[in-house]
A tleap script that builds the chain and sets N, CA, C and O, in Angstrom:
source leaprc.protein.ff14SB
mol = sequence {
  NMET PHE TRP MET ILE VAL MET LEU VAL LEU
  SER TYR GLY ASP LEU ALA GLY SER LEU THR
  GLN ALA PRO ILE SER SER VAL THR LYS LEU
  SER LYS SER VAL ARG PHE LYS CYS THR VAL
  ASP SER LYS ASP THR ALA VAL HIE TRP TYR
  GLN HIE ARG GLU GLY GLN ALA PRO SER ARG
  ILE LEU TYR TYR ASP SER SER VAL ILE ARG
  ASP GLN GLY PHE GLY ASN ARG PHE LYS ALA
  ASP LYS GLN ASN THR VAL CYS THR LEU ILE
  ILE ASN ASP ILE VAL LYS GLU ASP ALA ALA
  THR TYR TYR CYS ALA TYR TRP ASP SER THR
  VAL PHE ASN ARG ASP ARG ASN CALA
}
set mol.1.N position { 0.499 -1.537 0.107 }
set mol.1.CA position { -0.392 0.126 0.201 }
set mol.1.C position { 1.152 0.890 0.104 }
set mol.1.O position { 2.243 0.538 0.553 }
set mol.2.N position { 0.679 2.261 -0.796 }
set mol.2.CA position { 1.448 3.289 -0.923 }
set mol.2.C position { 0.523 4.639 0.061 }
set mol.2.O position { -0.626 4.796 0.474 }
set mol.3.N position { 1.140 5.003 0.077 }
set mol.3.CA position { 0.772 6.801 1.246 }
set mol.3.C position { 1.922 7.701 0.761 }
set mol.3.O position { 3.140 7.524 0.716 }
set mol.4.N position { 1.112 8.742 0.408 }
set mol.4.CA position { 1.778 9.936 -0.396 }
set mol.4.C position { 1.783 11.013 0.592 }
set mol.4.O position { 0.880 11.497 1.274 }
set mol.5.N position { 3.243 11.307 0.478 }
set mol.5.CA position { 3.843 12.425 1.554 }
set mol.5.C position { 4.224 13.481 0.991 }
set mol.5.O position { 5.367 13.490 0.532 }
set mol.6.N position { 3.412 14.629 0.869 }
set mol.6.CA position { 3.626 15.745 0.172 }
set mol.6.C position { 4.367 17.080 0.914 }
set mol.6.O position { 3.537 17.811 1.454 }
set mol.7.N position { 5.267 17.372 0.996 }
set mol.7.CA position { 5.903 18.133 1.244 }
set mol.7.C position { 5.963 19.948 0.173 }
set mol.7.O position { 6.238 19.869 -1.024 }
set mol.8.N position { 5.737 21.092 0.683 }
set mol.8.CA position { 5.826 22.246 -0.024 }
set mol.8.C position { 6.981 23.815 0.619 }
set mol.8.O position { 7.545 23.623 1.696 }
set mol.9.N position { 7.115 24.579 0.229 }
set mol.9.CA position { 8.016 25.550 0.846 }
set mol.9.C position { 7.447 26.315 1.329 }
set mol.9.O position { 6.358 26.476 0.777 }
set mol.10.N position { 7.708 27.281 2.598 }
set mol.10.CA position { 7.128 28.334 3.439 }
set mol.10.C position { 8.380 29.277 3.278 }
set mol.10.O position { 9.559 29.059 3.557 }
set mol.11.N position { 7.813 30.312 2.780 }
set mol.11.CA position { 8.919 31.482 2.780 }
set mol.11.C position { 8.080 32.456 3.033 }
set mol.11.O position { 6.900 32.237 2.763 }
set mol.12.N position { 8.370 33.489 3.485 }
set mol.12.CA position { 8.018 35.190 4.082 }
set mol.12.C position { 8.341 36.133 2.909 }
set mol.12.O position { 9.327 36.826 2.660 }
set mol.13.N position { 7.553 35.990 2.478 }
set mol.13.CA position { 7.626 36.485 0.325 }
set mol.13.C position { 8.634 37.391 0.446 }
set mol.13.O position { 9.717 37.060 0.929 }
set mol.14.N position { 8.400 38.535 0.050 }
set mol.14.CA position { 10.212 39.198 -0.241 }
set mol.14.C position { 11.178 39.459 1.130 }
set mol.14.O position { 12.380 39.663 0.956 }
set mol.15.N position { 10.688 39.448 2.307 }
set mol.15.CA position { 11.212 39.576 3.072 }
set mol.15.C position { 12.333 38.276 3.363 }
set mol.15.O position { 13.390 38.404 3.981 }
set mol.16.N position { 11.882 37.175 2.835 }
set mol.16.CA position { 13.005 35.831 2.521 }
set mol.16.C position { 13.854 35.719 2.494 }
set mol.16.O position { 14.146 36.416 1.522 }
set mol.17.N position { 15.074 35.160 2.977 }
set mol.17.CA position { 16.185 34.521 1.850 }
set mol.17.C position { 15.636 33.540 0.967 }
set mol.17.O position { 14.479 33.364 0.584 }
set mol.18.N position { 16.803 32.882 0.703 }
set mol.18.CA position { 16.249 31.648 -0.843 }
set mol.18.C position { 16.444 30.509 0.140 }
set mol.18.O position { 17.321 30.273 0.971 }
set mol.19.N position { 15.013 29.697 -0.339 }
set mol.19.CA position { 14.919 28.726 0.765 }
set mol.19.C position { 14.624 27.670 -0.685 }
set mol.19.O position { 13.761 28.082 -1.461 }
set mol.20.N position { 15.162 26.661 -0.949 }
set mol.20.CA position { 14.273 25.812 -2.193 }
set mol.20.C position { 14.263 24.129 -1.157 }
set mol.20.O position { 15.190 23.816 -0.411 }
set mol.21.N position { 12.784 23.126 -1.415 }
set mol.21.CA position { 12.984 22.295 -1.043 }
set mol.21.C position { 12.329 21.616 -2.380 }
set mol.21.O position { 11.534 22.190 -3.124 }
set mol.22.N position { 12.836 20.230 -2.547 }
set mol.22.CA position { 12.854 18.957 -3.050 }
set mol.22.C position { 13.146 17.348 -2.145 }
set mol.22.O position { 13.880 17.162 -1.174 }
set mol.23.N position { 12.201 16.269 -2.952 }
set mol.23.CA position { 11.397 16.519 -3.919 }
set mol.23.C position { 9.786 17.333 -3.660 }
set mol.23.O position { 9.432 17.157 -2.494 }
set mol.24.N position { 9.048 17.935 -4.251 }
set mol.24.CA position { 8.276 18.447 -4.048 }
set mol.24.C position { 7.163 17.260 -3.730 }
set mol.24.O position { 6.266 17.635 -2.976 }
set mol.25.N position { 7.083 15.956 -4.163 }
set mol.25.CA position { 5.704 15.568 -3.395 }
set mol.25.C position { 7.030 13.743 -3.639 }
set mol.25.O position { 7.896 13.466 -4.469 }
set mol.26.N position { 6.538 13.095 -2.576 }
set mol.26.CA position { 6.796 11.592 -2.599 }
set mol.26.C position { 6.221 10.648 -2.645 }
set mol.26.O position { 5.400 10.820 -1.744 }
set mol.27.N position { 5.915 9.147 -3.307 }
set mol.27.CA position { 5.031 8.471 -2.291 }
set mol.27.C position { 5.734 7.169 -2.103 }
set mol.27.O position { 6.046 6.562 -3.127 }
set mol.28.N position { 6.070 6.582 -0.783 }
set mol.28.CA position { 6.713 5.879 -0.377 }
set mol.28.C position { 5.467 4.336 0.652 }
set mol.28.O position { 4.372 4.359 1.214 }
set mol.29.N position { 6.250 3.542 0.441 }
set mol.29.CA position { 5.692 2.059 0.850 }
set mol.29.C position { 5.709 2.004 2.399 }
set mol.29.O position { 6.769 2.416 2.870 }
set mol.30.N position { 4.760 1.582 3.327 }
set mol.30.CA position { 4.517 1.354 4.434 }
set mol.30.C position { 5.649 0.914 5.399 }
set mol.30.O position { 5.961 -0.276 5.353 }
set mol.31.N position { 6.085 1.455 5.978 }
set mol.31.CA position { 7.471 0.613 6.643 }
set mol.31.C position { 8.601 1.039 6.338 }
set mol.31.O position { 9.634 0.553 6.800 }
set mol.32.N position { 8.563 2.113 5.428 }
set mol.32.CA position { 9.820 2.275 4.314 }
set mol.32.C position { 10.326 3.865 4.943 }
set mol.32.O position { 9.789 4.523 5.835 }
set mol.33.N position { 11.432 4.157 4.201 }
set mol.33.CA position { 11.705 5.866 4.685 }
set mol.33.C position { 11.380 6.788 3.542 }
set mol.33.O position { 11.002 6.794 2.370 }
set mol.34.N position { 11.708 7.495 4.454 }
set mol.34.CA position { 11.486 9.055 3.043 }
set mol.34.C position { 12.959 9.934 3.161 }
set mol.34.O position { 13.832 9.539 3.934 }
set mol.35.N position { 13.118 10.948 2.469 }
set mol.35.CA position { 13.521 11.677 2.700 }
set mol.35.C position { 13.453 13.197 1.721 }
set mol.35.O position { 13.414 13.153 0.491 }
set mol.36.N position { 13.450 14.346 2.413 }
set mol.36.CA position { 13.144 15.503 2.505 }
set mol.36.C position { 14.453 16.583 2.051 }
set mol.36.O position { 15.089 16.992 3.022 }
set mol.37.N position { 14.902 17.066 0.749 }
set mol.37.CA position { 15.899 17.922 1.594 }
set mol.37.C position { 15.542 19.627 1.157 }
set mol.37.O position { 15.380 20.054 0.013 }
set mol.38.N position { 15.486 20.385 2.406 }
set mol.38.CA position { 15.471 21.634 2.194 }
set mol.38.C position { 16.726 22.880 2.246 }
set mol.38.O position { 17.261 23.238 3.295 }
set mol.39.N position { 17.077 23.480 0.770 }
set mol.39.CA position { 18.390 24.203 0.776 }
set mol.39.C position { 18.141 25.285 1.605 }
set mol.39.O position { 16.993 25.303 2.048 }
set mol.40.N position { 18.830 26.148 1.934 }
set mol.40.CA position { 18.933 27.748 2.413 }
set mol.40.C position { 19.800 28.571 1.881 }
set mol.40.O position { 20.251 28.298 0.768 }
set mol.41.N position { 20.188 29.675 2.521 }
set mol.41.CA position { 20.794 30.394 1.758 }
set mol.41.C position { 21.927 31.024 2.299 }
set mol.41.O position { 22.370 32.063 1.811 }
set mol.42.N position { 22.617 30.262 3.639 }
set mol.42.CA position { 23.006 30.740 4.767 }
set mol.42.C position { 23.825 29.155 5.562 }
set mol.42.O position { 22.897 28.356 5.445 }
set mol.43.N position { 24.718 28.556 6.087 }
set mol.43.CA position { 24.965 27.524 7.023 }
set mol.43.C position { 24.268 27.576 7.957 }
set mol.43.O position { 23.655 26.661 8.507 }
set mol.44.N position { 24.313 28.678 8.209 }
set mol.44.CA position { 24.213 29.559 10.053 }
set mol.44.C position { 22.633 29.135 10.206 }
set mol.44.O position { 22.350 28.494 11.218 }
set mol.45.N position { 21.602 29.439 9.294 }
set mol.45.CA position { 20.338 29.491 9.513 }
set mol.45.C position { 19.477 27.659 10.264 }
set mol.45.O position { 19.626 26.480 9.941 }
set mol.46.N position { 18.866 28.173 11.034 }
set mol.46.CA position { 18.172 26.991 11.860 }
set mol.46.C position { 16.923 26.940 11.095 }
set mol.46.O position { 16.157 27.861 10.809 }
set mol.47.N position { 16.835 25.139 10.694 }
set mol.47.CA position { 15.855 25.102 9.575 }
set mol.47.C position { 14.521 24.772 10.231 }
set mol.47.O position { 14.736 24.805 11.443 }
set mol.48.N position { 13.532 24.538 10.056 }
set mol.48.CA position { 12.745 23.961 11.446 }
set mol.48.C position { 11.702 23.399 10.036 }
set mol.48.O position { 11.619 23.977 8.953 }
set mol.49.N position { 10.978 22.123 10.443 }
set mol.49.CA position { 10.599 21.252 9.717 }
set mol.49.C position { 9.035 21.292 10.398 }
set mol.49.O position { 8.788 21.681 11.539 }
set mol.50.N position { 8.052 20.795 9.412 }
set mol.50.CA position { 6.448 20.881 9.789 }
set mol.50.C position { 5.405 19.758 9.267 }
set mol.50.O position { 5.290 19.534 8.062 }
set mol.51.N position { 4.683 19.093 10.206 }
set mol.51.CA position { 3.847 18.287 9.037 }
set mol.51.C position { 2.748 19.520 9.876 }
set mol.51.O position { 2.633 20.193 10.901 }
set mol.52.N position { 1.870 19.078 8.084 }
set mol.52.CA position { 0.257 19.368 8.453 }
set mol.52.C position { -0.719 18.362 8.048 }
set mol.52.O position { -0.414 18.257 6.860 }
set mol.53.N position { -1.249 17.918 8.148 }
set mol.53.CA position { -2.179 16.863 8.570 }
set mol.53.C position { -3.581 17.381 7.674 }
set mol.53.O position { -3.505 18.572 7.374 }
set mol.54.N position { -4.578 16.833 7.297 }
set mol.54.CA position { -5.698 17.453 6.551 }
set mol.54.C position { -6.814 18.053 7.632 }
set mol.54.O position { -7.223 17.225 8.445 }
set mol.55.N position { -7.213 19.053 7.705 }
set mol.55.CA position { -8.686 19.251 8.730 }
set mol.55.C position { -7.641 19.401 10.312 }
set mol.55.O position { -8.135 19.389 11.439 }
set mol.56.N position { -6.209 19.531 10.027 }
set mol.56.CA position { -5.268 19.932 11.808 }
set mol.56.C position { -4.460 21.019 11.260 }
set mol.56.O position { -4.068 21.135 10.098 }
set mol.57.N position { -4.264 21.796 12.247 }
set mol.57.CA position { -3.345 22.836 12.243 }
set mol.57.C position { -1.965 22.187 12.142 }
set mol.57.O position { -1.717 21.110 12.685 }
set mol.58.N position { -0.733 23.153 11.151 }
set mol.58.CA position { 0.257 22.473 11.111 }
set mol.58.C position { 1.190 21.969 12.653 }
set mol.58.O position { 0.523 21.563 13.605 }
set mol.59.N position { 1.821 21.999 12.701 }
set mol.59.CA position { 2.788 21.289 13.433 }
set mol.59.C position { 4.130 21.123 13.206 }
set mol.59.O position { 4.448 20.471 12.211 }
set mol.60.N position { 5.152 21.662 14.054 }
set mol.60.CA position { 6.279 21.552 14.022 }
set mol.60.C position { 7.025 20.196 14.608 }
set mol.60.O position { 6.921 19.635 15.699 }
set mol.61.N position { 7.759 19.923 13.526 }
set mol.61.CA position { 7.843 18.135 13.875 }
set mol.61.C position { 9.439 18.516 15.290 }
set mol.61.O position { 9.521 18.175 16.470 }
set mol.62.N position { 10.402 19.307 14.418 }
set mol.62.CA position { 11.675 19.504 14.912 }
set mol.62.C position { 12.408 20.802 14.436 }
set mol.62.O position { 11.681 21.541 13.772 }
set mol.63.N position { 13.910 21.317 14.662 }
set mol.63.CA position { 14.325 22.272 14.281 }
set mol.63.C position { 15.773 21.716 14.213 }
set mol.63.O position { 16.016 20.811 15.012 }
set mol.64.N position { 16.883 22.156 13.296 }
set mol.64.CA position { 18.063 21.632 12.597 }
set mol.64.C position { 18.253 23.017 13.548 }
set mol.64.O position { 17.556 24.003 13.310 }
set mol.65.N position { 19.276 23.020 14.677 }
set mol.65.CA position { 20.755 24.567 14.688 }
set mol.65.C position { 21.330 23.972 14.223 }
set mol.65.O position { 21.219 23.464 13.107 }
set mol.66.N position { 22.617 23.836 15.500 }
set mol.66.CA position { 23.386 23.074 15.555 }
set mol.66.C position { 23.215 21.496 15.878 }
set mol.66.O position { 24.176 20.734 15.771 }
set mol.67.N position { 21.992 21.072 16.260 }
set mol.67.CA position { 21.839 20.060 16.139 }
set mol.67.C position { 20.163 19.695 16.537 }
set mol.67.O position { 19.464 20.638 16.906 }
set mol.68.N position { 19.572 18.341 16.449 }
set mol.68.CA position { 18.747 18.473 16.338 }
set mol.68.C position { 17.338 18.731 17.945 }
set mol.68.O position { 17.442 18.151 19.026 }
set mol.69.N position { 16.102 19.809 17.535 }
set mol.69.CA position { 15.592 19.540 18.947 }
set mol.69.C position { 14.112 19.025 17.773 }
set mol.69.O position { 13.882 19.470 16.648 }
set mol.70.N position { 13.398 18.067 18.483 }
set mol.70.CA position { 12.626 17.448 18.577 }
set mol.70.C position { 11.190 18.070 19.091 }
set mol.70.O position { 11.318 18.647 20.170 }
set mol.71.N position { 10.243 18.080 18.717 }
set mol.71.CA position { 8.694 18.730 19.363 }
set mol.71.C position { 8.623 17.624 19.744 }
set mol.71.O position { 8.907 16.587 19.145 }
set mol.72.N position { 7.958 17.884 21.513 }
set mol.72.CA position { 6.929 16.702 21.906 }
set mol.72.C position { 5.658 16.278 21.115 }
set mol.72.O position { 4.841 17.124 20.751 }
set mol.73.N position { 5.469 14.633 20.792 }
set mol.73.CA position { 4.535 14.191 19.934 }
set mol.73.C position { 5.115 13.800 19.005 }
set mol.73.O position { 4.294 13.292 18.242 }
set mol.74.N position { 6.656 13.709 18.394 }
set mol.74.CA position { 7.183 13.371 17.307 }
set mol.74.C position { 8.502 12.465 17.771 }
set mol.74.O position { 9.655 12.817 18.019 }
set mol.75.N position { 7.890 11.206 17.787 }
set mol.75.CA position { 9.553 10.499 18.179 }
set mol.75.C position { 11.017 10.290 17.435 }
set mol.75.O position { 11.506 11.147 16.699 }
set mol.76.N position { 11.516 9.276 17.679 }
set mol.76.CA position { 12.603 8.752 17.125 }
set mol.76.C position { 12.283 8.768 15.584 }
set mol.76.O position { 12.954 9.461 14.819 }
set mol.77.N position { 11.075 7.862 15.083 }
set mol.77.CA position { 11.462 8.128 13.721 }
set mol.77.C position { 11.806 9.500 12.646 }
set mol.77.O position { 12.318 9.565 11.529 }
set mol.78.N position { 11.283 10.465 13.539 }
set mol.78.CA position { 12.069 11.882 12.917 }
set mol.78.C position { 12.767 12.121 12.779 }
set mol.78.O position { 13.079 12.613 13.863 }
set mol.79.N position { 13.946 12.291 11.851 }
set mol.79.CA position { 15.258 12.840 11.939 }
set mol.79.C position { 15.377 13.888 11.422 }
set mol.79.O position { 14.388 14.349 10.853 }
set mol.80.N position { 16.609 14.635 11.431 }
set mol.80.CA position { 17.371 15.645 10.367 }
set mol.80.C position { 18.383 15.378 10.403 }
set mol.80.O position { 18.862 14.789 11.372 }
set mol.81.N position { 19.165 15.771 9.201 }
set mol.81.CA position { 20.767 16.319 8.894 }
set mol.81.C position { 21.157 17.798 8.422 }
set mol.81.O position { 20.722 18.555 7.554 }
set mol.82.N position { 22.010 17.859 9.230 }
set mol.82.CA position { 22.223 19.202 8.181 }
set mol.82.C position { 23.511 19.461 7.624 }
set mol.82.O position { 24.223 19.938 8.508 }
set mol.83.N position { 24.246 19.328 6.311 }
set mol.83.CA position { 25.380 19.290 5.974 }
set mol.83.C position { 25.026 21.198 5.019 }
set mol.83.O position { 24.326 21.836 4.233 }
set mol.84.N position { 26.189 21.204 5.948 }
set mol.84.CA position { 26.411 22.891 5.101 }
set mol.84.C position { 25.156 23.749 4.582 }
set mol.84.O position { 24.717 24.250 5.617 }
set mol.85.N position { 24.361 24.173 3.525 }
set mol.85.CA position { 22.901 25.004 3.278 }
set mol.85.C position { 22.199 23.529 3.482 }
set mol.85.O position { 21.486 23.932 4.401 }
set mol.86.N position { 21.970 22.676 3.409 }
set mol.86.CA position { 21.366 21.490 3.021 }
set mol.86.C position { 20.726 20.350 4.174 }
set mol.86.O position { 21.211 19.283 4.552 }
set mol.87.N position { 19.183 21.169 4.641 }
set mol.87.CA position { 19.246 20.083 5.585 }
set mol.87.C position { 18.115 19.044 5.206 }
set mol.87.O position { 17.511 19.085 4.135 }
set mol.88.N position { 17.960 18.392 5.898 }
set mol.88.CA position { 17.449 16.597 5.095 }
set mol.88.C position { 16.333 16.339 6.604 }
set mol.88.O position { 16.740 16.442 7.762 }
set mol.89.N position { 15.378 16.110 6.338 }
set mol.89.CA position { 14.166 15.372 6.909 }
set mol.89.C position { 13.799 14.296 6.428 }
set mol.89.O position { 13.271 14.068 5.340 }
set mol.90.N position { 14.278 13.156 7.815 }
set mol.90.CA position { 14.174 11.909 7.312 }
set mol.90.C position { 13.006 10.826 8.043 }
set mol.90.O position { 13.343 10.267 9.087 }
set mol.91.N position { 12.180 10.663 7.692 }
set mol.91.CA position { 10.961 9.843 8.662 }
set mol.91.C position { 11.246 8.783 8.216 }
set mol.91.O position { 11.105 8.624 7.004 }
set mol.92.N position { 11.716 7.752 8.992 }
set mol.92.CA position { 11.460 6.243 9.313 }
set mol.92.C position { 10.338 5.352 9.478 }
set mol.92.O position { 9.364 5.661 10.164 }
set mol.93.N position { 10.434 4.384 8.941 }
set mol.93.CA position { 9.286 3.646 9.216 }
set mol.93.C position { 8.022 4.027 9.163 }
set mol.93.O position { 7.281 3.808 10.121 }
set mol.94.N position { 7.611 4.610 8.115 }
set mol.94.CA position { 6.300 5.413 7.450 }
set mol.94.C position { 5.380 4.275 7.963 }
set mol.94.O position { 5.487 3.052 8.048 }
set mol.95.N position { 4.284 5.333 8.314 }
set mol.95.CA position { 2.656 4.753 8.911 }
set mol.95.C position { 2.095 4.991 8.486 }
set mol.95.O position { 2.609 5.605 7.551 }
set mol.96.N position { 0.291 4.995 8.333 }
set mol.96.CA position { -0.432 5.922 7.412 }
set mol.96.C position { -0.332 7.025 7.724 }
set mol.96.O position { -0.442 7.883 6.848 }
set mol.97.N position { -0.084 7.407 9.091 }
set mol.97.CA position { -0.601 8.494 9.726 }
set mol.97.C position { 0.413 9.759 9.325 }
set mol.97.O position { 0.219 10.972 9.399 }
set mol.98.N position { 1.705 8.905 8.820 }
set mol.98.CA position { 1.892 10.119 8.594 }
set mol.98.C position { 2.012 10.664 6.922 }
set mol.98.O position { 2.885 11.423 6.503 }
set mol.99.N position { 1.064 10.150 6.238 }
set mol.99.CA position { 0.759 10.933 5.264 }
set mol.99.C position { 0.185 12.588 5.642 }
set mol.99.O position { -0.447 12.752 6.685 }
set mol.100.N position { 0.418 13.577 4.862 }
set mol.100.CA position { 0.693 14.888 5.210 }
set mol.100.C position { 1.481 15.958 4.272 }
set mol.100.O position { 2.069 15.642 3.238 }
set mol.101.N position { 1.425 16.834 4.624 }
set mol.101.CA position { 1.961 18.047 3.384 }
set mol.101.C position { 3.482 18.131 4.879 }
set mol.101.O position { 3.317 18.175 6.098 }
set mol.102.N position { 4.611 18.125 4.198 }
set mol.102.CA position { 5.499 18.789 4.982 }
set mol.102.C position { 6.207 19.843 4.315 }
set mol.102.O position { 6.602 19.917 3.152 }
set mol.103.N position { 6.301 20.745 5.396 }
set mol.103.CA position { 6.562 22.164 4.946 }
set mol.103.C position { 8.529 22.496 5.660 }
set mol.103.O position { 8.860 21.631 6.472 }
set mol.104.N position { 9.329 23.288 5.456 }
set mol.104.CA position { 10.295 23.405 5.672 }
set mol.104.C position { 10.426 25.133 6.218 }
set mol.104.O position { 9.501 25.722 5.658 }
set mol.105.N position { 11.096 25.961 6.946 }
set mol.105.CA position { 10.915 26.992 7.054 }
set mol.105.C position { 11.755 27.351 7.975 }
set mol.105.O position { 12.065 26.587 8.889 }
set mol.106.N position { 12.423 29.052 7.802 }
set mol.106.CA position { 13.520 29.116 8.553 }
set mol.106.C position { 12.877 30.865 8.729 }
set mol.106.O position { 12.030 31.566 8.177 }
set mol.107.N position { 14.001 31.010 9.986 }
set mol.107.CA position { 13.678 32.221 10.692 }
set mol.107.C position { 14.723 33.383 9.650 }
set mol.107.O position { 15.810 32.862 9.403 }
set mol.108.N position { 14.601 34.455 9.188 }
set mol.108.CA position { 15.786 35.387 8.571 }
set mol.108.C position { 15.276 36.535 9.568 }
set mol.108.O position { 14.241 37.188 9.436 }
set mol.109.N position { 16.423 36.661 10.807 }
set mol.109.CA position { 16.516 37.344 11.522 }
set mol.109.C position { 16.469 38.984 11.203 }
set mol.109.O position { 15.785 39.955 11.523 }
set mol.110.N position { 17.720 38.656 10.303 }
set mol.110.CA position { 18.196 40.119 9.736 }
set mol.110.C position { 17.160 40.914 8.895 }
set mol.110.O position { 17.341 42.054 8.468 }
set mol.111.N position { 16.242 40.288 8.748 }
set mol.111.CA position { 15.111 41.436 8.770 }
set mol.111.C position { 14.632 42.078 9.259 }
set mol.111.O position { 14.294 43.210 8.913 }
set mol.112.N position { 14.324 41.103 10.993 }
set mol.112.CA position { 13.965 42.154 11.784 }
set mol.112.C position { 15.106 42.525 12.683 }
set mol.112.O position { 14.850 42.423 13.882 }
set mol.113.N position { 16.260 42.918 12.377 }
set mol.113.CA position { 17.268 43.538 13.490 }
set mol.113.C position { 17.353 44.116 12.644 }
set mol.113.O position { 18.015 45.050 13.098 }
set mol.114.N position { 17.181 44.353 11.585 }
set mol.114.CA position { 17.594 45.609 10.122 }
set mol.114.C position { 15.837 47.069 10.555 }
set mol.114.O position { 15.729 48.295 10.590 }
set mol.115.N position { 14.987 45.994 10.752 }
set mol.115.CA position { 13.779 46.869 10.870 }
set mol.115.C position { 14.328 47.438 12.006 }
set mol.115.O position { 14.927 48.330 11.405 }
set mol.116.N position { 14.589 47.626 13.108 }
set mol.116.CA position { 14.992 47.310 14.413 }
set mol.116.C position { 16.284 48.829 14.306 }
set mol.116.O position { 15.932 49.796 14.981 }
set mol.117.N position { 17.190 48.940 13.785 }
set mol.117.CA position { 17.998 49.800 13.421 }
set mol.117.C position { 17.394 50.862 12.313 }
set mol.117.O position { 17.893 51.866 11.804 }
set mol.118.N position { 16.567 50.449 12.209 }
set mol.118.CA position { 15.664 51.897 11.061 }
set mol.118.C position { 15.401 53.210 11.924 }
set mol.118.O position { 14.866 54.191 11.408 }
savepdb mol mol.pdb
quit
């Protein structure tokens, strides 16, 4: 049985830096693994990963700064790795409930620091 896992890109309009996500969608067998990559414009950027199930509010899964900080409710099946500007979300042992939209995002603090100095 196949379940579709879809991911999209979150950015903050013209204020955001560069963020690219791939693949756009993935169909994976139950109990297998899936990987989604998010490329940002700086290796020093913390990357956040979100899961959005239909009919529910999005939930942050984890974020990767210098290590993985996982949010409550998401077990060790959800992992992340970051190499330079590429952060990869890894979901192991896929279950039916993993069918969702997955987003990567990051906070560009330079935008807000620049506004404070104006």
